[in-house]
PDB file of N, CA, C, O and CB in Angstrom:
ATOM      1  N   UNK A   1     152.459  45.917  55.486  1.00  0.00           N
ATOM      2  CA  UNK A   1     153.012  44.666  54.823  1.00  0.00           C
ATOM      3  C   UNK A   1     151.881  43.695  55.145  1.00  0.00           C
ATOM      4  O   UNK A   1     151.654  43.393  56.317  1.00  0.00           O
ATOM      5  CB  UNK A   1     154.548  44.148  55.410  1.00  0.00           C
ATOM      6  N   UNK A   2     151.086  43.145  54.023  1.00  0.00           N
ATOM      7  CA  UNK A   2     150.117  42.156  53.712  1.00  0.00           C
ATOM      8  C   UNK A   2     150.631  40.720  54.214  1.00  0.00           C
ATOM      9  O   UNK A   2     151.760  40.435  54.615  1.00  0.00           O
ATOM     10  CB  UNK A   2     149.838  42.179  52.157  1.00  0.00           C
ATOM     11  N   UNK A   3     149.551  39.925  54.093  1.00  0.00           N
ATOM     12  CA  UNK A   3     150.018  38.596  53.998  1.00  0.00           C
ATOM     13  C   UNK A   3     150.394  38.214  52.796  1.00  0.00           C
ATOM     14  O   UNK A   3     149.941  38.741  51.780  1.00  0.00           O
ATOM     15  CB  UNK A   3     149.171  37.740  54.408  1.00  0.00           C
ATOM     16  N   UNK A   4     151.492  37.002  52.783  1.00  0.00           N
ATOM     17  CA  UNK A   4     152.159  36.322  51.639  1.00  0.00           C
ATOM     18  C   UNK A   4     150.988  35.723  50.679  1.00  0.00           C
ATOM     19  O   UNK A   4     149.912  35.421  51.195  1.00  0.00           O
ATOM     20  CB  UNK A   4     153.189  35.106  52.206  1.00  0.00           C
ATOM     21  N   UNK A   5     151.145  35.594  49.632  1.00  0.00           N
ATOM     22  CA  UNK A   5     150.174  35.166  48.601  1.00  0.00           C
ATOM     23  C   UNK A   5     150.035  33.685  48.925  1.00  0.00           C
ATOM     24  O   UNK A   5     150.948  33.109  49.517  1.00  0.00           O
ATOM     25  CB  UNK A   5     150.669  35.457  47.036  1.00  0.00           C
ATOM     26  N   UNK A   6     148.989  33.085  48.579  1.00  0.00           N
ATOM     27  CA  UNK A   6     148.797  31.954  48.761  1.00  0.00           C
ATOM     28  C   UNK A   6     149.007  30.909  47.333  1.00  0.00           C
ATOM     29  O   UNK A   6     148.365  30.984  46.286  1.00  0.00           O
ATOM     30  CB  UNK A   6     147.522  32.014  49.380  1.00  0.00           C
ATOM     31  N   UNK A   7     149.881  30.140  47.601  1.00  0.00           N
ATOM     32  CA  UNK A   7     150.185  29.348  46.420  1.00  0.00           C
ATOM     33  C   UNK A   7     149.304  28.100  45.939  1.00  0.00           C
ATOM     34  O   UNK A   7     148.434  27.534  46.601  1.00  0.00           O
ATOM     35  CB  UNK A   7     151.471  28.881  46.639  1.00  0.00           C
ATOM     36  N   UNK A   8     149.623  27.868  44.946  1.00  0.00           N
ATOM     37  CA  UNK A   8     148.695  26.737  44.330  1.00  0.00           C
ATOM     38  C   UNK A   8     149.088  25.429  44.951  1.00  0.00           C
ATOM     39  O   UNK A   8     148.314  24.476  45.037  1.00  0.00           O
ATOM     40  CB  UNK A   8     148.835  26.606  42.678  1.00  0.00           C
ATOM     41  N   UNK A   9     150.375  25.427  45.397  1.00  0.00           N
ATOM     42  CA  UNK A   9     150.669  24.001  46.474  1.00  0.00           C
ATOM     43  C   UNK A   9     149.922  24.201  47.775  1.00  0.00           C
ATOM     44  O   UNK A   9     149.451  23.159  48.230  1.00  0.00           O
ATOM     45  CB  UNK A   9     152.446  23.775  46.969  1.00  0.00           C
ATOM     46  N   UNK A  10     149.725  25.204  48.416  1.00  0.00           N
ATOM     47  CA  UNK A  10     148.989  25.618  49.553  1.00  0.00           C
ATOM     48  C   UNK A  10     147.456  25.266  49.496  1.00  0.00           C
ATOM     49  O   UNK A  10     146.805  24.766  50.414  1.00  0.00           O
ATOM     50  CB  UNK A  10     149.180  27.084  49.708  1.00  0.00           C
ATOM     51  N   UNK A  11     147.011  25.611  48.276  1.00  0.00           N
ATOM     52  CA  UNK A  11     145.543  25.340  48.149  1.00  0.00           C
ATOM     53  C   UNK A  11     145.559  23.781  47.901  1.00  0.00           C
ATOM     54  O   UNK A  11     144.555  23.160  48.250  1.00  0.00           O
ATOM     55  CB  UNK A  11     144.776  26.243  46.876  1.00  0.00           C
ATOM     56  N   UNK A  12     146.480  23.180  47.398  1.00  0.00           N
ATOM     57  CA  UNK A  12     146.174  21.707  47.565  1.00  0.00           C
ATOM     58  C   UNK A  12     146.477  20.881  48.829  1.00  0.00           C
ATOM     59  O   UNK A  12     146.106  19.757  49.167  1.00  0.00           O
ATOM     60  CB  UNK A  12     146.842  21.061  46.568  1.00  0.00           C
ATOM     61  N   UNK A  13     147.310  21.840  49.450  1.00  0.00           N
ATOM     62  CA  UNK A  13     147.381  21.090  51.035  1.00  0.00           C
ATOM     63  C   UNK A  13     146.133  21.565  51.769  1.00  0.00           C
ATOM     64  O   UNK A  13     145.634  20.790  52.585  1.00  0.00           O
ATOM     65  CB  UNK A  13     148.857  21.590  52.064  1.00  0.00           C
ATOM     66  N   UNK A  14     145.643  22.617  51.589  1.00  0.00           N
ATOM     67  CA  UNK A  14     144.261  22.968  52.022  1.00  0.00           C
ATOM     68  C   UNK A  14     143.112  22.147  51.965  1.00  0.00           C
ATOM     69  O   UNK A  14     142.383  21.916  52.929  1.00  0.00           O
ATOM     70  CB  UNK A  14     143.902  23.949  51.402  1.00  0.00           C
ATOM     71  N   UNK A  15     142.922  21.598  50.526  1.00  0.00           N
ATOM     72  CA  UNK A  15     141.796  20.829  50.254  1.00  0.00           C
ATOM     73  C   UNK A  15     142.359  19.406  50.756  1.00  0.00           C
ATOM     74  O   UNK A  15     141.425  18.661  51.051  1.00  0.00           O
ATOM     75  CB  UNK A  15     141.303  20.922  48.642  1.00  0.00           C
ATOM     76  N   UNK A  16     143.365  18.944  50.897  1.00  0.00           N
ATOM     77  CA  UNK A  16     143.778  17.714  51.287  1.00  0.00           C
ATOM     78  C   UNK A  16     143.375  17.700  52.886  1.00  0.00           C
ATOM     79  O   UNK A  16     142.539  16.897  53.299  1.00  0.00           O
ATOM     80  CB  UNK A  16     145.373  17.500  50.936  1.00  0.00           C
ATOM     81  N   UNK A  17     143.950  18.533  53.653  1.00  0.00           N
ATOM     82  CA  UNK A  17     143.768  18.953  55.001  1.00  0.00           C
ATOM     83  C   UNK A  17     142.250  19.026  55.227  1.00  0.00           C
ATOM     84  O   UNK A  17     141.728  18.574  56.246  1.00  0.00           O
ATOM     85  CB  UNK A  17     144.487  20.321  55.281  1.00  0.00           C
ATOM     86  N   UNK A  18     141.532  19.644  54.187  1.00  0.00           N
ATOM     87  CA  UNK A  18     139.988  19.662  54.837  1.00  0.00           C
ATOM     88  C   UNK A  18     139.281  18.608  54.741  1.00  0.00           C
ATOM     89  O   UNK A  18     138.296  18.365  55.437  1.00  0.00           O
ATOM     90  CB  UNK A  18     139.095  20.597  54.303  1.00  0.00           C
ATOM     91  N   UNK A  19     139.765  17.860  53.813  1.00  0.00           N
ATOM     92  CA  UNK A  19     139.089  16.290  53.437  1.00  0.00           C
ATOM     93  C   UNK A  19     139.298  15.362  54.939  1.00  0.00           C
ATOM     94  O   UNK A  19     138.488  14.618  55.492  1.00  0.00           O
ATOM     95  CB  UNK A  19     140.169  15.353  51.854  1.00  0.00           C
ATOM     96  N   UNK A  20     140.615  15.704  55.315  1.00  0.00           N
ATOM     97  CA  UNK A  20     140.947  15.224  56.478  1.00  0.00           C
ATOM     98  C   UNK A  20     140.438  15.429  58.024  1.00  0.00           C
ATOM     99  O   UNK A  20     140.137  14.611  58.893  1.00  0.00           O
ATOM    100  CB  UNK A  20     141.982  15.484  56.404  1.00  0.00           C
ATOM    101  N   UNK A  21     140.473  17.008  58.003  1.00  0.00           N
ATOM    102  CA  UNK A  21     140.285  17.668  59.327  1.00  0.00           C
ATOM    103  C   UNK A  21     138.897  17.938  59.308  1.00  0.00           C
ATOM    104  O   UNK A  21     138.331  17.875  60.399  1.00  0.00           O
ATOM    105  CB  UNK A  21     141.145  18.971  59.584  1.00  0.00           C
ATOM    106  N   UNK A  22     138.071  18.288  58.089  1.00  0.00           N
ATOM    107  CA  UNK A  22     136.728  18.395  58.268  1.00  0.00           C
ATOM    108  C   UNK A  22     136.164  19.834  58.681  1.00  0.00           C
ATOM    109  O   UNK A  22     134.943  19.986  58.720  1.00  0.00           O
ATOM    110  CB  UNK A  22     136.394  17.413  59.237  1.00  0.00           C
ATOM    111  N   UNK A  23     137.085  20.974  59.015  1.00  0.00           N
ATOM    112  CA  UNK A  23     136.586  22.277  59.318  1.00  0.00           C
ATOM    113  C   UNK A  23     137.415  23.207  58.718  1.00  0.00           C
ATOM    114  O   UNK A  23     138.563  22.781  58.588  1.00  0.00           O
ATOM    115  CB  UNK A  23     136.473  22.543  60.714  1.00  0.00           C
ATOM    116  N   UNK A  24     137.219  24.408  58.279  1.00  0.00           N
ATOM    117  CA  UNK A  24     138.035  25.489  57.829  1.00  0.00           C
ATOM    118  C   UNK A  24     139.080  26.069  58.947  1.00  0.00           C
ATOM    119  O   UNK A  24     140.214  26.516  58.776  1.00  0.00           O
ATOM    120  CB  UNK A  24     137.077  26.594  57.352  1.00  0.00           C
ATOM    121  N   UNK A  25     138.374  25.925  60.062  1.00  0.00           N
ATOM    122  CA  UNK A  25     139.218  26.080  61.412  1.00  0.00           C
ATOM    123  C   UNK A  25     140.354  25.540  61.569  1.00  0.00           C
ATOM    124  O   UNK A  25     141.420  26.127  61.758  1.00  0.00           O
ATOM    125  CB  UNK A  25     138.644  25.645  62.461  1.00  0.00           C
ATOM    126  N   UNK A  26     140.113  24.056  61.476  1.00  0.00           N
ATOM    127  CA  UNK A  26     141.219  23.290  61.809  1.00  0.00           C
ATOM    128  C   UNK A  26     142.318  23.342  60.585  1.00  0.00           C
ATOM    129  O   UNK A  26     143.535  23.300  60.760  1.00  0.00           O
ATOM    130  CB  UNK A  26     140.716  21.825  62.136  1.00  0.00           C
ATOM    131  N   UNK A  27     141.777  23.425  59.545  1.00  0.00           N
ATOM    132  CA  UNK A  27     143.008  23.714  58.370  1.00  0.00           C
ATOM    133  C   UNK A  27     143.740  24.974  58.527  1.00  0.00           C
ATOM    134  O   UNK A  27     144.941  25.176  58.349  1.00  0.00           O
ATOM    135  CB  UNK A  27     142.423  23.810  56.837  1.00  0.00           C
ATOM    136  N   UNK A  28     142.819  25.789  58.889  1.00  0.00           N
ATOM    137  CA  UNK A  28     143.738  27.180  59.207  1.00  0.00           C
ATOM    138  C   UNK A  28     144.716  27.200  60.178  1.00  0.00           C
ATOM    139  O   UNK A  28     145.764  27.827  60.027  1.00  0.00           O
ATOM    140  CB  UNK A  28     142.947  28.299  59.645  1.00  0.00           C
ATOM    141  N   UNK A  29     144.441  26.535  61.205  1.00  0.00           N
ATOM    142  CA  UNK A  29     145.509  26.492  62.387  1.00  0.00           C
ATOM    143  C   UNK A  29     146.547  25.464  62.010  1.00  0.00           C
ATOM    144  O   UNK A  29     147.673  25.535  62.501  1.00  0.00           O
ATOM    145  CB  UNK A  29     144.838  26.074  63.876  1.00  0.00           C
ATOM    146  N   UNK A  30     146.221  24.520  61.166  1.00  0.00           N
ATOM    147  CA  UNK A  30     147.562  23.610  60.711  1.00  0.00           C
ATOM    148  C   UNK A  30     148.526  24.155  59.581  1.00  0.00           C
ATOM    149  O   UNK A  30     149.667  23.772  59.323  1.00  0.00           O
ATOM    150  CB  UNK A  30     147.060  22.171  60.127  1.00  0.00           C
ATOM    151  N   UNK A  31     147.664  25.299  58.879  1.00  0.00           N
ATOM    152  CA  UNK A  31     148.619  25.893  57.918  1.00  0.00           C
ATOM    153  C   UNK A  31     149.073  27.557  58.322  1.00  0.00           C
ATOM    154  O   UNK A  31     149.848  28.268  57.682  1.00  0.00           O
ATOM    155  CB  UNK A  31     147.844  25.810  56.385  1.00  0.00           C
ATOM    156  N   UNK A  32     148.345  27.900  59.555  1.00  0.00           N
ATOM    157  CA  UNK A  32     148.652  29.479  59.818  1.00  0.00           C
ATOM    158  C   UNK A  32     147.958  30.191  58.873  1.00  0.00           C
ATOM    159  O   UNK A  32     148.573  31.151  58.408  1.00  0.00           O
ATOM    160  CB  UNK A  32     150.181  29.928  59.713  1.00  0.00           C
ATOM    161  N   UNK A  33     147.020  30.023  58.521  1.00  0.00           N
ATOM    162  CA  UNK A  33     146.251  30.972  57.545  1.00  0.00           C
ATOM    163  C   UNK A  33     144.678  31.245  58.575  1.00  0.00           C
ATOM    164  O   UNK A  33     144.311  30.653  59.590  1.00  0.00           O
ATOM    165  CB  UNK A  33     145.941  30.008  55.685  1.00  0.00           C
ATOM    166  N   UNK A  34     144.107  32.229  57.902  1.00  0.00           N
ATOM    167  CA  UNK A  34     142.720  32.607  58.397  1.00  0.00           C
ATOM    168  C   UNK A  34     141.791  31.680  57.991  1.00  0.00           C
ATOM    169  O   UNK A  34     142.139  31.070  56.980  1.00  0.00           O
ATOM    170  CB  UNK A  34     142.256  33.919  57.942  1.00  0.00           C
ATOM    171  N   UNK A  35     140.557  31.327  58.519  1.00  0.00           N
ATOM    172  CA  UNK A  35     139.468  30.339  58.413  1.00  0.00           C
ATOM    173  C   UNK A  35     138.827  31.022  57.147  1.00  0.00           C
ATOM    174  O   UNK A  35     138.496  30.334  56.181  1.00  0.00           O
ATOM    175  CB  UNK A  35     138.425  30.172  59.839  1.00  0.00           C
ATOM    176  N   UNK A  36     138.657  32.390  57.168  1.00  0.00           N
ATOM    177  CA  UNK A  36     138.038  32.951  55.843  1.00  0.00           C
ATOM    178  C   UNK A  36     138.900  32.717  54.327  1.00  0.00           C
ATOM    179  O   UNK A  36     138.358  32.521  53.239  1.00  0.00           O
ATOM    180  CB  UNK A  36     137.897  34.608  56.106  1.00  0.00           C
ATOM    181  N   UNK A  37     140.155  32.786  54.550  1.00  0.00           N
ATOM    182  CA  UNK A  37     141.039  32.482  53.287  1.00  0.00           C
ATOM    183  C   UNK A  37     140.803  30.930  52.951  1.00  0.00           C
ATOM    184  O   UNK A  37     140.661  30.577  51.780  1.00  0.00           O
ATOM    185  CB  UNK A  37     142.753  32.802  53.592  1.00  0.00           C
ATOM    186  N   UNK A  38     140.770  30.114  53.899  1.00  0.00           N
ATOM    187  CA  UNK A  38     140.808  28.619  53.720  1.00  0.00           C
ATOM    188  C   UNK A  38     139.574  28.437  53.104  1.00  0.00           C
ATOM    189  O   UNK A  38     139.590  27.784  52.061  1.00  0.00           O
ATOM    190  CB  UNK A  38     140.979  27.727  55.030  1.00  0.00           C
ATOM    191  N   UNK A  39     138.429  28.893  53.536  1.00  0.00           N
ATOM    192  CA  UNK A  39     137.013  28.645  53.090  1.00  0.00           C
ATOM    193  C   UNK A  39     137.009  29.040  51.760  1.00  0.00           C
ATOM    194  O   UNK A  39     136.482  28.282  50.946  1.00  0.00           O
ATOM    195  CB  UNK A  39     135.916  29.387  53.882  1.00  0.00           C
ATOM    196  N   UNK A  40     137.679  30.469  51.250  1.00  0.00           N
ATOM    197  CA  UNK A  40     137.215  30.938  50.038  1.00  0.00           C
ATOM    198  C   UNK A  40     138.181  29.892  48.977  1.00  0.00           C
ATOM    199  O   UNK A  40     137.724  29.742  47.844  1.00  0.00           O
ATOM    200  CB  UNK A  40     137.459  32.739  49.905  1.00  0.00           C
ATOM    201  N   UNK A  41     139.094  29.393  49.215  1.00  0.00           N
ATOM    202  CA  UNK A  41     139.869  28.706  48.420  1.00  0.00           C
ATOM    203  C   UNK A  41     139.348  27.433  48.155  1.00  0.00           C
ATOM    204  O   UNK A  41     139.313  26.968  47.016  1.00  0.00           O
ATOM    205  CB  UNK A  41     141.074  28.642  48.896  1.00  0.00           C
ATOM    206  N   UNK A  42     138.817  26.667  49.457  1.00  0.00           N
ATOM    207  CA  UNK A  42     138.135  25.073  49.257  1.00  0.00           C
ATOM    208  C   UNK A  42     136.958  25.540  48.566  1.00  0.00           C
ATOM    209  O   UNK A  42     136.630  24.717  47.711  1.00  0.00           O
ATOM    210  CB  UNK A  42     137.688  24.053  50.796  1.00  0.00           C
ATOM    211  N   UNK A  43     136.058  26.727  48.614  1.00  0.00           N
ATOM    212  CA  UNK A  43     134.894  26.783  47.883  1.00  0.00           C
ATOM    213  C   UNK A  43     135.122  26.943  46.737  1.00  0.00           C
ATOM    214  O   UNK A  43     134.324  26.458  45.935  1.00  0.00           O
ATOM    215  CB  UNK A  43     134.079  27.604  48.204  1.00  0.00           C
ATOM    216  N   UNK A  44     136.126  27.576  46.315  1.00  0.00           N
ATOM    217  CA  UNK A  44     136.327  28.101  44.833  1.00  0.00           C
ATOM    218  C   UNK A  44     136.689  26.423  44.058  1.00  0.00           C
ATOM    219  O   UNK A  44     136.197  25.991  43.016  1.00  0.00           O
ATOM    220  CB  UNK A  44     137.931  29.528  44.718  1.00  0.00           C
ATOM    221  N   UNK A  45     137.489  25.872  44.786  1.00  0.00           N
ATOM    222  CA  UNK A  45     138.073  24.692  44.355  1.00  0.00           C
ATOM    223  C   UNK A  45     136.837  23.559  44.108  1.00  0.00           C
ATOM    224  O   UNK A  45     136.852  22.830  43.116  1.00  0.00           O
ATOM    225  CB  UNK A  45     139.188  24.241  45.480  1.00  0.00           C
ATOM    226  N   UNK A  46     135.849  23.503  45.049  1.00  0.00           N
ATOM    227  CA  UNK A  46     134.659  22.553  44.871  1.00  0.00           C
ATOM    228  C   UNK A  46     133.839  22.831  43.964  1.00  0.00           C
ATOM    229  O   UNK A  46     133.054  21.988  43.531  1.00  0.00           O
ATOM    230  CB  UNK A  46     133.894  22.407  45.908  1.00  0.00           C
ATOM    231  N   UNK A  47     133.896  24.208  43.477  1.00  0.00           N
ATOM    232  CA  UNK A  47     132.943  24.869  42.544  1.00  0.00           C
ATOM    233  C   UNK A  47     133.527  24.602  41.137  1.00  0.00           C
ATOM    234  O   UNK A  47     132.825  24.444  40.138  1.00  0.00           O
ATOM    235  CB  UNK A  47     132.774  26.488  42.850  1.00  0.00           C
ATOM    236  N   UNK A  48     134.852  24.565  41.153  1.00  0.00           N
ATOM    237  CA  UNK A  48     135.299  24.184  39.741  1.00  0.00           C
ATOM    238  C   UNK A  48     135.206  22.652  39.612  1.00  0.00           C
ATOM    239  O   UNK A  48     135.277  22.140  38.495  1.00  0.00           O
ATOM    240  CB  UNK A  48     136.833  24.685  39.429  1.00  0.00           C
ATOM    241  N   UNK A  49     135.063  21.973  40.625  1.00  0.00           N
ATOM    242  CA  UNK A  49     135.125  20.409  40.327  1.00  0.00           C
ATOM    243  C   UNK A  49     133.912  19.999  39.865  1.00  0.00           C
ATOM    244  O   UNK A  49     133.707  19.072  39.081  1.00  0.00           O
ATOM    245  CB  UNK A  49     135.466  19.515  41.526  1.00  0.00           C
ATOM    246  N   UNK A  50     132.861  20.948  40.539  1.00  0.00           N
ATOM    247  CA  UNK A  50     131.465  20.601  40.094  1.00  0.00           C
ATOM    248  C   UNK A  50     131.021  21.091  38.658  1.00  0.00           C
ATOM    249  O   UNK A  50     130.126  20.528  38.028  1.00  0.00           O
ATOM    250  CB  UNK A  50     130.495  21.192  41.105  1.00  0.00           C
ATOM    251  N   UNK A  51     131.737  22.210  38.185  1.00  0.00           N
ATOM    252  CA  UNK A  51     131.665  22.510  36.936  1.00  0.00           C
ATOM    253  C   UNK A  51     132.212  21.443  35.885  1.00  0.00           C
ATOM    254  O   UNK A  51     131.762  21.273  34.752  1.00  0.00           O
ATOM    255  CB  UNK A  51     132.287  23.700  36.846  1.00  0.00           C
ATOM    256  N   UNK A  52     133.287  20.747  36.488  1.00  0.00           N
ATOM    257  CA  UNK A  52     134.032  19.682  35.305  1.00  0.00           C
ATOM    258  C   UNK A  52     133.295  18.607  35.400  1.00  0.00           C
ATOM    259  O   UNK A  52     133.173  17.852  34.435  1.00  0.00           O
ATOM    260  CB  UNK A  52     135.653  19.191  35.505  1.00  0.00           C
ATOM    261  N   UNK A  53     132.646  18.361  36.669  1.00  0.00           N
ATOM    262  CA  UNK A  53     131.531  17.185  36.504  1.00  0.00           C
ATOM    263  C   UNK A  53     130.686  17.327  35.599  1.00  0.00           C
ATOM    264  O   UNK A  53     130.510  16.467  34.735  1.00  0.00           O
ATOM    265  CB  UNK A  53     130.721  16.949  37.571  1.00  0.00           C
ATOM    266  N   UNK A  54     130.000  18.491  35.661  1.00  0.00           N
ATOM    267  CA  UNK A  54     128.755  18.732  34.818  1.00  0.00           C
ATOM    268  C   UNK A  54     129.212  18.709  33.399  1.00  0.00           C
ATOM    269  O   UNK A  54     128.526  18.136  32.552  1.00  0.00           O
ATOM    270  CB  UNK A  54     128.011  20.134  35.153  1.00  0.00           C
ATOM    271  N   UNK A  55     130.306  19.287  33.100  1.00  0.00           N
ATOM    272  CA  UNK A  55     130.950  19.369  31.560  1.00  0.00           C
ATOM    273  C   UNK A  55     131.122  17.866  31.096  1.00  0.00           C
ATOM    274  O   UNK A  55     130.688  17.467  30.015  1.00  0.00           O
ATOM    275  CB  UNK A  55     132.594  20.209  31.509  1.00  0.00           C
ATOM    276  N   UNK A  56     131.748  17.119  31.944  1.00  0.00           N
ATOM    277  CA  UNK A  56     131.945  15.668  31.544  1.00  0.00           C
ATOM    278  C   UNK A  56     130.681  15.048  31.240  1.00  0.00           C
ATOM    279  O   UNK A  56     130.497  14.494  30.156  1.00  0.00           O
ATOM    280  CB  UNK A  56     132.627  14.850  32.620  1.00  0.00           C
ATOM    281  N   UNK A  57     129.637  15.122  32.304  1.00  0.00           N
ATOM    282  CA  UNK A  57     128.569  14.317  32.063  1.00  0.00           C
ATOM    283  C   UNK A  57     127.857  14.840  30.913  1.00  0.00           C
ATOM    284  O   UNK A  57     127.180  13.984  30.345  1.00  0.00           O
ATOM    285  CB  UNK A  57     127.735  14.192  33.207  1.00  0.00           C
ATOM    286  N   UNK A  58     127.811  16.121  30.357  1.00  0.00           N
ATOM    287  CA  UNK A  58     127.266  16.816  29.346  1.00  0.00           C
ATOM    288  C   UNK A  58     127.931  16.111  28.127  1.00  0.00           C
ATOM    289  O   UNK A  58     127.209  15.694  27.222  1.00  0.00           O
ATOM    290  CB  UNK A  58     127.507  18.370  29.476  1.00  0.00           C
ATOM    291  N   UNK A  59     129.230  15.970  28.075  1.00  0.00           N
ATOM    292  CA  UNK A  59     130.072  15.537  26.915  1.00  0.00           C
ATOM    293  C   UNK A  59     129.655  13.981  26.855  1.00  0.00           C
ATOM    294  O   UNK A  59     129.146  13.637  25.789  1.00  0.00           O
ATOM    295  CB  UNK A  59     131.812  15.822  27.156  1.00  0.00           C
ATOM    296  N   UNK A  60     129.798  12.994  27.845  1.00  0.00           N
ATOM    297  CA  UNK A  60     129.139  11.904  27.663  1.00  0.00           C
ATOM    298  C   UNK A  60     127.853  11.487  27.063  1.00  0.00           C
ATOM    299  O   UNK A  60     127.638  10.570  26.270  1.00  0.00           O
ATOM    300  CB  UNK A  60     129.123  11.605  28.540  1.00  0.00           C
ATOM    301  N   UNK A  61     126.817  12.576  27.745  1.00  0.00           N
ATOM    302  CA  UNK A  61     125.241  12.625  27.159  1.00  0.00           C
ATOM    303  C   UNK A  61     125.268  12.653  25.605  1.00  0.00           C
ATOM    304  O   UNK A  61     124.588  11.892  24.916  1.00  0.00           O
ATOM    305  CB  UNK A  61     124.366  14.073  27.694  1.00  0.00           C
ATOM    306  N   UNK A  62     126.048  13.525  25.149  1.00  0.00           N
ATOM    307  CA  UNK A  62     126.116  14.064  23.749  1.00  0.00           C
ATOM    308  C   UNK A  62     126.718  13.142  22.926  1.00  0.00           C
ATOM    309  O   UNK A  62     126.374  13.044  21.748  1.00  0.00           O
ATOM    310  CB  UNK A  62     126.841  15.328  23.624  1.00  0.00           C
ATOM    311  N   UNK A  63     127.870  12.222  23.572  1.00  0.00           N
ATOM    312  CA  UNK A  63     128.598  11.148  22.651  1.00  0.00           C
ATOM    313  C   UNK A  63     127.746   9.806  22.523  1.00  0.00           C
ATOM    314  O   UNK A  63     128.255   8.782  22.066  1.00  0.00           O
ATOM    315  CB  UNK A  63     130.111  10.752  23.300  1.00  0.00           C
ATOM    316  N   UNK A  64     126.462   9.865  22.939  1.00  0.00           N
ATOM    317  CA  UNK A  64     125.838   8.643  23.071  1.00  0.00           C
ATOM    318  C   UNK A  64     124.833   8.731  21.901  1.00  0.00           C
ATOM    319  O   UNK A  64     124.062   7.797  21.677  1.00  0.00           O
ATOM    320  CB  UNK A  64     125.199   8.405  24.527  1.00  0.00           C
TER     321      UNK A  64
END
């Protein structure tokens, strides 16, 4: 039997805890998940944030 799936709510919690605690290991201990899983989801989230920022910036430049 594998680990239970990580929910969108857990990912939100990971992100908030990472901003507060500063390390993947600390977040992992807090939510009882592996540091590798925490890192994977936080990095994926940050990548999506960066894409959204770049897209918004591009749209603003083209609107001017």
